[in-house]
C-alpha positions in Angstrom: 26.0 -4.0 22.6 25.9 -2.4 19.2 25.8 1.3 18.9 25.0 3.5 15.9 24.8 7.3 15.9 22.3 9.0 13.6 22.8 12.8 13.0 20.5 15.1 11.2 22.1 17.4 8.6 19.2 19.9 8.0 21.2 21.9 5.4 21.5 18.8 3.3 18.0 17.4 4.2 19.4 14.1 5.3 20.4 11.9 8.2 23.9 10.3 8.4 24.4 7.1 10.4 27.8 6.1 11.7 28.6 2.7 13.3 31.7 1.2 14.7 33.8 2.0 11.6 34.0 5.8 12.1 35.1 6.5 8.6 32.0 4.8 7.1 28.6 6.4 6.9 25.2 5.6 5.5 23.0 8.4 4.1 19.3 8.2 5.1 16.4 10.2 3.9 15.1 13.0 6.2 12.1 15.2 6.1 12.6 17.7 3.2 11.3 21.3 3.2 10.3 20.9 -0.5 8.8 17.4 -1.1 9.8 17.8 -4.8 13.5 17.6 -3.7 15.0 14.3 -4.7 15.6 11.7 -2.0 19.0 11.8 -0.3 19.4 8.1 0.5 17.6 5.0 1.7 14.5 5.3 3.7 14.7 3.9 7.2 12.3 1.0 6.1 14.5 0.2 3.1 17.5 0.1 5.5 15.8 -2.5 7.6 15.2 -4.7 4.5 18.8 -4.1 3.3 20.0 -5.1 6.8 18.0 -8.4 6.5 19.4 -9.1 3.1 23.0 -8.3 4.0 22.8 -10.2 7.4 21.5 -13.3 5.8 23.9 -13.1 2.7 26.8 -12.8 5.1 25.8 -16.0 6.9 25.1 -17.9 3.6 28.5 -17.0 2.1 30.3 -17.9 5.4 28.6 -21.3 5.7 29.2 -22.2 2.0 32.9 -21.2 2.3 33.3 -23.5 5.3 31.7 -26.3 3.2 34.2 -25.5 0.5 31.5 -24.6 -2.0 32.8 -22.6 -4.9 30.4 -19.7 -4.4 31.3 -16.7 -6.6 28.4 -14.3 -5.9 25.2 -13.8 -4.1 22.4 -11.4 -4.5 19.5 -11.2 -2.1 16.3 -9.3 -3.2 14.2 -8.4 -0.2 10.6 -7.3 -0.5 8.5 -6.2 2.4 4.8 -5.5 2.7 3.8 -2.9 5.3 0.6 -2.0 7.1 -1.2 0.9 5.3 -1.5 2.9 8.6 1.1 4.2 11.1 3.4 2.8 12.3 3.5 1.0 8.9 4.7 -2.3 10.5 6.1 -4.9 8.2 3.7 -7.9 8.0 5.4 -9.9 5.2 9.0 -10.1 4.2 10.2 -12.1 1.2 13.9 -12.9 0.6 15.0 -14.2 -2.8 18.6 -15.6 -2.9 20.4 -15.9 -6.3 23.6 -17.8 -5.5 26.2 -18.0 -8.2 29.0 -20.5 -8.2 30.7 -23.5 -9.8 29.1 -26.9 -9.3 27.2 -25.8 -6.2 25.5 -28.5 -4.2 21.8 -27.5 -4.1 21.3 -29.2 -0.8 24.1 -27.3 0.8 23.0 -24.0 -0.5 19.4 -24.6 0.7 20.7 -25.7 4.1 23.0 -22.6 4.4 19.9 -20.4 3.7 17.8 -22.3 6.2 20.5 -22.0 8.9 20.8 -18.3 8.3 17.0 -17.8 8.3 16.3 -19.9 11.4 19.4 -19.7 13.5 22.0 -17.1 12.7 20.6 -13.9 11.2 19.6 -11.5 14.0 17.8 -9.1 11.6 15.6 -11.8 10.2 14.9 -13.1 13.7 13.8 -9.6 14.8 11.6 -9.2 11.7 10.0 -12.6 12.4 8.6 -11.2 15.6 6.3 -8.9 13.6 6.2 -10.3 10.0 5.9 -13.6 8.2 9.3 -14.2 6.6 9.6 -16.4 3.5 12.4 -17.2 1.1 13.0 -18.5 -2.4 16.3 -19.3 -4.0 18.0 -20.1 -7.3 21.4 -21.4 -8.1 23.2 -19.9 -11.0 25.9 -22.2 -12.4 29.0 -20.4 -13.4 31.3 -22.6 -15.5 35.0 -22.5 -14.7 36.5 -19.3 -16.1 33.2 -17.8 -17.2 31.8 -14.8 -15.5 28.5 -13.5 -16.7 27.3 -9.9 -16.3 25.7 -9.0 -13.0 22.0 -9.8 -12.8 22.1 -12.1 -15.9 20.8 -15.6 -15.4 22.8 -18.1 -17.3 21.3 -21.2 -18.9 20.5 -23.9 -16.3 19.4 -21.7 -13.4 17.8 -23.8 -10.7 15.2 -22.6 -8.2 13.5 -23.7 -5.0 11.5 -22.1 -2.3 10.9 -22.5 1.4 9.7 -21.0 4.7 11.7 -20.1 7.7 9.7 -20.7 10.9 11.9 -21.5 13.9 12.6 -18.8 16.5 16.1 -17.5 15.8 19.0 -16.8 18.1 20.6 -13.4 17.7 24.0 -13.6 16.0 
């Protein structure tokens, strides 16, 4: 069983979450006395999306490493659409994978994403219970010894898209 403790810090108008690594915390927005006060961290809904992206990216990197693919980076952009009324349930979640590496095999990258989405990622499996989950991907070729700036798509970027749809097992 996983355990996370969330503590309210009213003087700082935020929550702090602590998991199994006691020296690591995540700052989360909390109700602020003055709504004009800047946000103090992620919103709980953003954390759910971040969890989905990180969970799936973890799987994809692990799978590609086992397949001896020269993956050098991954970025997952997660967008979620929520109901307009409380409890603002997510109804659609889109994950876009930008996988960077040298001579990556498109089929293996797509299969790694599919396995994460359908079998391994517990957060995506949980979201799938309430929302339609879709994904797209692109492969960014990184020639040997060349490292482009973060977020910059080099020439020859390749893309594809798909849908996850199988009930997932919790990882």
